[in-house]
N, C-alpha and C positions, 0 to 999 in steps of 0.2 A: 129559146126555151121559156116556157111559162109554167107557173103553178096553176093548176086547174081547180084543185080542191084541197082544203086543209081539214082533215078529220081529227079534231081535238077530242079524243074519246075520254081520256082521264088525265088532266093536266092542269095543275093549279086550281083556279076556281071553276074551270070549265069541265063539263061532263057531257059527252055526246054532242059537242058543238061542231057543226059542219059549216064551213065557209067556202062558198063557190067564188072563184076568181076568173076574170076575163083578161084578154090581151089588152095592152095599153094601160090606162090609168085605173087604179082600184083605190077608192077612198074608204078607209075603215075608220068610222067615226064612233066616238064613245066618250062618256064623261071620264073625269079623272078617277083613277082606281077602277076603271071599267074593264080592264083586262087587255089593253093594247100592248103593253110591254110583255104580257104573258104570251101573246101570239107571236111577237118578235122572238122571244126565247124559245117558243115551240119550234119555229122554223130552224133556229140554230141547233136545237136539241135533236130534231129528226135527222139532220144531215151530219152532225158532228158529235152527238151524244154528250155534250158538255165536257168533252175530254181535253186533257192537256197532253201535248206530244210526249209520249213515254212508251218505249217498247219494253222496259224492264218490269213495269207493273201498271195496273189500272189507276189512273189519277184523274179526278174530276174537279171542276171548280164549284164555287158555292151555289151557282144557279141550279145545280142538280137538286139540292135539298130544298131550296126556296120554291121550286116549281112542283113539288110533290102535291098530288090531289088532296083536296081538303076533306072529302067525305068518303073516300074509298081507298082500298089497298092497291087497286089496279093503277098502273102508271103506263099508259099506252097512247098511241096516236098514229096517224098516217098522212101522207101527202100524195096527191095525184098530180103528175106533171107530164108535160108534152115536150119532147125534144126531137127536132127534125122529123116530124110527122109520126113519131113513135111515142106511144103512151107508156108510162111506168107508174107502178104503185110502190111507194117506199113506206114501210110501216116499222115501228120500233116498240119493243117492250123495254122500257128504260131500266127497270129493276133487274131484269134478267140479262141485260146487254145483248138482246137478240134482235136481229133485223131481218126484214124480208124485202128483197128488191125483185120485183117481178115485171117483166116486159108484157104488157097487156095484149100487145098485138100478136106475138109469136110464142108467148109462154116461157121465154128464157128466164132462168133464175140466176140473178147476180149476187145472191146473198153471200156466197162463199168466195167471191172474187177477191184475189190477193190485194187488189188496190185498196180495199176497205181497211187494211191493217198496215199500210205503209208507214204511218206516223204514230200509231197508237195501238194498244191491245184492245181498245174499245173500237168497234167498227165505225167507219166514217164514210158513208155513201157520198158525201160532198166531194171526195177525191175522184169519184167516178164521173159525177155529173158536172162539177165545176172545174175539175182538174187543178185544184189549189187547196192549200192547207186552211185550217179553220182561222188561223191568225190573219192570213191574207184575205180570206173571204170577208171577215168582219171589218177589215180596214179598207175595203174597197166597195162592197155592195151593200153594206149596212151603214146608213147615214143618219145621224141624229143631230140635235142642236148642240153644237160643239163648244160654244163660247159663253163666258160670263159677261157681265156688263163692263169689264175693264178692257178698254180698247187696246191698250198697249200690250196686255197679255195675249189678246186674241191675235194681234199682228205677229207677235213672236211665235205663237203656236203654228200659224199658217206657214210662216217662214221655215220653221223646223220640219214640218211635215213634208213640204215640197222638197226641202233639202234631203230628208231621209229617203223619200221615194226615188229621187233622182240617182241615189247611190245604191240602195238596197232593194228597191222595188217593194218596200214596205214602209208606209208612212210612220209606223210606230217603232221601227228599228233604226236607231241612230248609230251608224257605223263610226261617226266622228268620236263618239264616246269610247269606242273600242280603240281608236287611234290615240285618243288622249290617255287611255289606260296604258297602252304600249309605250308612249312617251314617258309616262310617270314611272313605269317599270325600268325604262332605260336610264332615267334620272337617278333612281334608287341604286341601280348598279354602279353608276358613277365611273370614275377613272382612278388610276394610280395616284394622281396628284391630289385628288379630293379624299382626304383621309377619313372623313365621316361616312363616305359611301361604302357599300358592301365590298366592292373591288378594292377600294382604298384601305379598308380595315384588314382585309385578307392579305394584301400586299405588305401592310405594316407588320402583321403577325409573322409573315414569312421572313421579312428582314430581321426581325428580332431573333427568330430561331436560327437564321444563318449566322448572326453575330455570336450566338451561344455555341454553335458548332465550331467556330474558329478556335475557341478555347480547348477543344478536343483534337486539334489538328495533328499533334504529335502522338496522341494516345494510341492510335491504331498501329503506328510503326513500333512504338515501345512494346505494345502487346505482342506483336509478331516476333520481336526479338526475344522476349521472355518465353513465348511459346516454343521458339526454336531451341532456346537453352534448356527448357524443360524436356523437350524431345531428345536432345543430345544426352541429357542426364539419364533419362530412362533407358536409352540405348547402352550407355556406359554401365548402368545397373544390370541390364540384361547380360552384358559381356562378363561382368564380375560374377554374376550368378552362374554363368556357364563355367567360368574358371573354378568357382567353388565346387560345382558338381565334379569337374575333372580332377581337382585336388582330392576330393573325397573318394573318387574311384581309385586314385593312387594310394590313399591311406588304406582303403579296403584290401587292396592287393598285399600291402606290407603287413597288415594285421593277420591276414590268413597265413603268411609265411611264418610270422612269430608264433602263432597258435600251433602250427605244426612242429616247430622247434621245441616249444614248451612241452608238448605232449610226448615227444621223443625223450626229452630230458627227464620227465617224470617217470617214464617207463624204465630208464636206466637206473634211477634212484630206487625205485621199488624193488629191484633185484638185490641191492646191497643192504637194505633196511627191512627187517622182519617185524611188522607191526604186532605180531602175536607175542613177541618178547615184551613190547610195551604194555600190552594188555595183561600179560602174566605179572609183570612188575607192579602194575597198578593194583591187581587183585591181591598180591602178596602184601603190598603196602597197606591196603585197606584191612586185610585180615590181621596183620601185625598190630594195627591201630586198635582193632576191636579187642584183641587179646590183651593188649596193654591196658586198655580201659577197664577190662574185666579184672585184671590183676590189681589195678589201682583201687577199684571198688572193694576187692577182697581184703587188700591190705588196710584200706581206710576204715572198713567196718569191723575189723578184728579188734575186740576189746573196747569198742566205743559204746558209751552209755548216753542215751538221749535224755535231755533235761525235762522235768515235769514242773509246770508253773502252778504251784499249790495256791498261791495268792489269787490267781485268776480263777482257779477252781472254786475257792470260797466265795469270791465275788459273784461268779455265775450262779452258785447255789442260792446266795442271799438275794440276787436279782429276781430269780424265778419265784422264791418264797414271797417277796414283796408283791410281785405281779399277781400271784394267786390270792393273797390277802386283799389286794385292791379289788380283784374280781368278786371276792365274797362280799366285801363292803358295798360294791356297786349293785349287788343283787337286792339289797334292802334300800329302797328309795324312801328314806324318812321324810324328805321334803314333800313328796307327793302325799304321804300319809298325813303329815301335819296340815297340808292344804285342805285335804278332804275332811279331816276332823274339825278344823276351824270352821269350815263351811257348815258342817252338821251342828256344831255348837251355836253358830249364829242362827240357824233355822230353828233349833229347839228353843233358844231364848225368845225368839219371836213368838213361837207357839205358846210358851209358858206365859209370856206377857198377855197374849190373847185370853188364855185361861184365867189369869188373874183379873182381867177386866170383866170377863163374864161372871166370875165369882162375886166380884164387888158389885156389879150391877144387879145380879140376881138377889144378893143379900139385901141390897138397898131397896129393891122392889118388894121383897118379902116383908122387910121392916116397915116400909111405907104402907103396905096392905094391912098389917096388924095395927099400926097406928091409926089409920083411917077407919078401920072397922070398929075400934074402941072409941075413937073420937065421934064417929057418927052412930055408934051403938048398933052397928050392923055386924054382929058377931059371926054370922054365917060366912062373912067374907074372909074370916081367918083361914078357912079351908083353902082358899087360893094361895095364901102365903106358904102353905105346906109345899105346893108345887114349886115355888121359887126356891125354898130352902132345900128341897130334894135335888133340884137341878144344880144348886150351889154345891151340895155334897159331892155329887158325881164329878163336878168340875174340879173340886178340891182334890179328889183322888187322882184324877188325871194330871193335875198340876204337880202333885207330889211325885208321881211316876216320872214326869218330865224333869223335875228337879233332880231326882236320883240319877236318871240317865245323863243329865248335864254334868253332874258331879263326876260320874265315871269317865265321861269323855274328856273332861278337863284333866283328870289324873293321867289318862292315857296320853293326852297332848303333852303334858309335862314330861312323861317318860320318853316319848318320841323325840322331844327337843333335846333331852339329855343324851340320848343315843346319837342323834344327829351331831351334837357338839363333840362327842367322843370320836365319831367317824371323821369329822373335820380335823381334830387334833392328830389322829393317826395318819391321815392323808398328808398333813403338813410334815410329820416325821418322815413318812415315806418320800416326800418331795425332797427333803433335806438329804436323805440317803442317795436318792437319784442324782442330786446335784453333785455330791461327792464323787460318785462313780463317773458321771459325765466329765468332770474335771480331771479325774485320774486317767481316763482312757482317751481324753481329747475328742469326745464324740459330740456331734452337733445336736442330736436329739436322742430320745429313748430308742427309736428304731435303729439308728446307727449303733448305739450302745449294745443293743441286743445282738446285732450282727457281729460286732467285735467279740463279745463274750462267747457267742456260738463258735466263732473261728478258734478262739483260745481253747475252748472245750474240745473241739474236734482235733486240734493239734496235740493236746495232752493225750487224747485217746490213741492217736497214731504213735506217738512216742512211747506210750505204755506198751502198745502192740509190738513195736520194734525192739524194745528192750527184752520183751518176753521171747521174741524170735531169735535174737542174738544169743541168748543163753543156750537155745537148743541147737543153733547152727555152728557154734564156736568149735565143736569137736571135729566136724567133717571139713571145715574151712581150710585146715593146714594141707590136706591131701590135694585139694583143687588148686591151691596156689602153686604147688610143685609142678603139676601137670601143665599148667598155663605157661610157666617159665620155660619149660622144655619146648613147647610148641612155638613160642616166640623165637627161641634160638634157632630152630630148624628153618623157619621162614626167613630170618635175617641172613642165614648162610646162602640160601637160594637166591635172594635178592642181590647179594654181593657179587655172585657170579655174573648176573646180567649187567651190573654196573661196570664190571671189569671188561666185558665183551665190547661195550660201546664207549669205554674210556670216560665214564662220568663218575661223580662221587655220590650223588643222591638222586632220588626219584624226580626232583624238580628239574635237575639238569637233563635227565633222560627225556622227560616230557617236552622240555623246550627244544631239544634236539629234533625229536620226531615232529612236533607241531609246527616248528618253524619251517621244516622241509615241506610238510603237508600244506600249510597255509600259503607258503610262497608259491608253490606250484598251483594250488587251487586259486589263489587270488589272481595270479597272472593269467591262468586259463579263463577264469570267469570274466576278468576284465576284457580280454581279447574277444571272447564269445559275445559279451554284451555290446561292445563297440561294433563288432561285425554285424550283429543282428540289427542294431540301430541304423547302420548305414544301408543295409539291404532293404530295410523297410521304406527307404526313400526312393526306391526304384530308380537308381542312378543310371544315367545313360550319357553318351557323348565321348569326347576325346579325353585322354588322361593328361593332367596338367601337373608339372613337378616344380616349376620355377619358384613359386611363392608358397608360404605356409598358410594354413587355414586361418590363423590369427590375423595375419597381414591382410588377407582377402576380406575377412570379416570386418576389420577396421575400415577398409576402403568402402565396403557396402554401407556401413553405418554413416560414413561421411557423405556418400552420394545420396543416401536416403534422406539425410537432413537437408541437403541441398535441394532435392526434389520437393520436400515439404515446404521449404522457404519459397521456392518458385511457385508452388501451388497457391500459397498465401498471396503472393504478389499477383498471380493470374486472377485469383478471386476478386481482389480489390480492383484490378484493371477491368475485369468483366463487368463489375457493377457500374463502373464509369462508362464502359462500352454499351451497357444496357440503356443508360441514359442517352448516350449518343444515338443508339438505334431508335430509341423513342423519339428523339429530336428529328432523326432522318425520316421516320414514319410520318411524324407530324408535318415535316417539311414536304414530304411527298403528297400527303393528303391536301395540304394547302396549295401546292403547285397544281395538283389535279383539280382542286376546287377553283383555282384561279383560271386554269385553262377552260373549265366549264363555264365560268362566269364570263370570260372573254368571248368564248364561243357564243354564249347566250346574248352578250352585248352585240356581237357582229350579226347574229341572227335577228335580233330585234331591230338593229339599224337597217338591215336588208329588208325585213318585213315591213318596217315603217315606210321605207322608200317605195317598196312594191305596192303597199296599201295606199299610200298617197297617190301613186301613179294610177292605181285602179280606180280610186275615187274620182280623180280628174277625168279619166277616160269615161267612166260611167256617167258623170255629169255632162261631159261633152256629147255623149251619144244620146242620153235620155232627155236632157233639158230642152233642146230645140223642139223635139216632138211634143214634150209636155207643155212648153210655153205656147206652142201653136194651138194645141187642143184647148188649153185653158182660155187663150185669147178668143177663139171661136165661140166657145160656150159663153164667156163673159160678155162678148159683143151682143149675143142674142138675148141674154138675161137682162142686160141694162139698156136695151134699145139703142145700141151702138154708142152709149155714153163712154163706156170704158171698153175700148176695142183692142187694147194691146197690153201685155204684161212684160216687164223688163226685169231680168235677174242678172246682176253684174258679178264680177269675180269674187267679191266679198260676200256674195249671196244676199245683198240688199235688194228687196223686191219693191218695185214701183209699178204703178198702173197709169197708162196714158189717158188723161181726161180731155175729151174733145172740147168741152166747154171752156176749159182753161187754156188748152193748147199746149200742155206740158205734162211731164210725168209727175205723179203724186205719190209720196211715200205711203207705204201700207198702213203705218200707224196713224195716219191722218184721215183714214177712211172711217165711215160709220160701221157699227156692228152689222147692220143689215147687208151692207156691201161686202164686208169680209165673209159673212155667211154665204153670199153668192159666189165669192171667189173660192171658198172652200168647197162648195157644191160643184163648181166648175172643175176644181182640182180632182175631186173624187170621180166625177164622170169621165174625166180624162184618163184617170188611172184605169177605170174599168175597160176603156178602149185599148189601153196599151198592154195590159197584162194578159189579156186573152181575146181570142176571136169569137168566143162564145157569147151569146146574148143572154146574160144571166139576169134574172129579175132583180130590180133595185128595191131596197127597203128603206123608207124614210120615216123615222120615228120622231114626231113632233119637231121636225126640222125648221118649219116656217114660222115659228113664234116671233122671231125678230124681223120678219119681212113686212114691209108695207104692202098695200094692195097692188101697186104698180109692179113692184118687184115680184110679188107672188104670181100675178098674171103672166109676166114675161117668163118666169121660171116654169110655170105649168105648160106654157106654149112650147118650151124646149122639151119638157119631159114627155109630152104626149106622143112624140116620135119614137120614144124608146119601146123596146119589145114588150116589157111589162114593168110597171112601177106600182109598189104597194105603199100608199101614203097613210100614216096613222096620225089622227088628229083628234084633239078634244074640243075644237071650236068649229063653228059653221062657216068660217071665212073661206076655206078651200072650196066648200060646196057652193057657196054663193057666187064666187068668182067663176067657177066652172060652169054654173048655170047661166051666169050673166053673159059669158062670152061663148056660150053654146059649144063647150068643149065636151067631147064624149068621155064618159067615165062609168065605172061600176061602183055603186054605193053599197056598203055593208055597214049596217047599224048594229052596235053591240048592246 
């Protein structure tokens, strides 16, 4: 298989860059930052899309963003390749994740081939053409300068990569780390004896819980005994309740018999006792009482004179007169009149004073005018003094009117004050009279006194009316007394006959006789009916029980109920302890289950480690001889037979046989250039072991540490490969190729 053309349409710094490649050596030369690494990434991107293996979602590495075109939004390219005489065109739109794989010879389209999506949701044509994953492809057919200037580190890296490939077929996949991780996990699991390990801690917790469970050893047995006792008590209670129902059934039958007997007894008694006689006797007794009361009233009222309280009558009259006089006095509010007149006097005095000032000032002004006119001999000014004197005259008239009014008001004020004083004196006299009346009739206040006097007055009026009525009624009263006495005698004779019939002396004995009989029968019947009704409401059923009384059965039920209550309390306490025991058992079960899982995990890890170690040994045994042979052949050609054999012992220490020394030399004693040759021999060996396909090799600045001799020998080896792409920023490769007339295709960037 060879790449015939790289069509870098829009990728990194390149736009529409076409690179034609030939079979054999292809030297791609350019300055630093000239785009060599971009072309290497382009090849990786076309065949694998910068994808990381993931079928769950699309995942790319950082190269995808770093390789975006600088001057356009398009992100495309293609590769023309030839495989077993058939040509293919592989193109990719990186942004859209779209590929096109076309067989140029027969037009077959492999774009939808399922192999593109075996490892990733981003299509990978490399799986079709190289039959390997991106990781394996980059670790076998992509070769760069691998090492720094520290020889010890370089030797260690070569050793690790050869070891990794001998086991996993991938130089970057170190299965010994997986083995170390498994051993670490096994160590963390530990054993029962190592208490700090996970198994040890779990076993310790289980022992602690087991010790706690011992404290509850007898609890379950005690709980079962208590539960059985509780069950027996409940059964006994049920039996007692059945007996109670049976006894009640017996009581119900007996009560029905007694009720029937009571009803028959009542019927027999009703035939001997006539309740109409009792009713007649009661009626006669009541009528006799009424007539007797009437007779007493007639006798008591005959000749009776009701007393009239004359003193209360006089006090009532005097109280009303005082109230009327006080009402008349209160009609004249002298205090208000005095207040109004005093205010008027004050206002008039102020007005009079103003008039006096005006008179004084106007007279003064008139006098001053006369004086000044005479003094200055301006006699015509005397006319103006007349105005002032005229004004003074009218003010004097007003002043006198006010003084007269003031005099009258003062006289009126004196009169009102006298009347007010008289009114006060009278009120004090009335208060004294009221005090005497209040004390006489023991009244709290005037209102109470008024009520008392009103009652006295009303009582006097009634007594007067009665006295007047008695005078008119006295004549006919004697006839009514006689008739009433005769009626009473008739009723008493009839009542005596009833007493003699039933052998009693008075109405009370007769009532007791009838009522006792009636109440006795009624109470017995009611009691029987009530008890029968109460028992029938219970819907009793079952067998009749006669041996024990209701009270005895009830006492036993109370005793058993108390016992059940005590047992329930004990059970509740025991159940709380049992709950803790159940919790410990659940925890113990969880820990036992966890311990089983941990032990199983330990056994599984031990088995896995054993199998894995066996697998590694077998892989090394199968792969290392082939790998050693291939590396030795390549190294012999690259070093002109100086280093013709490589030795790898059981501890994976690598040595190279040096013909000049005649002995094996340790890897860390070799130069960086030699180690780069060994690494290249290793990578070439890998490419031959992992696949039969002749896939183009890509060497990116790999020969920087080679001297001219090493470079010439290595190029001599590489010229026999199907296709090699050498990327270089120097002219050394070109000069040596030209110097030794080696065929190659030169591409300048």
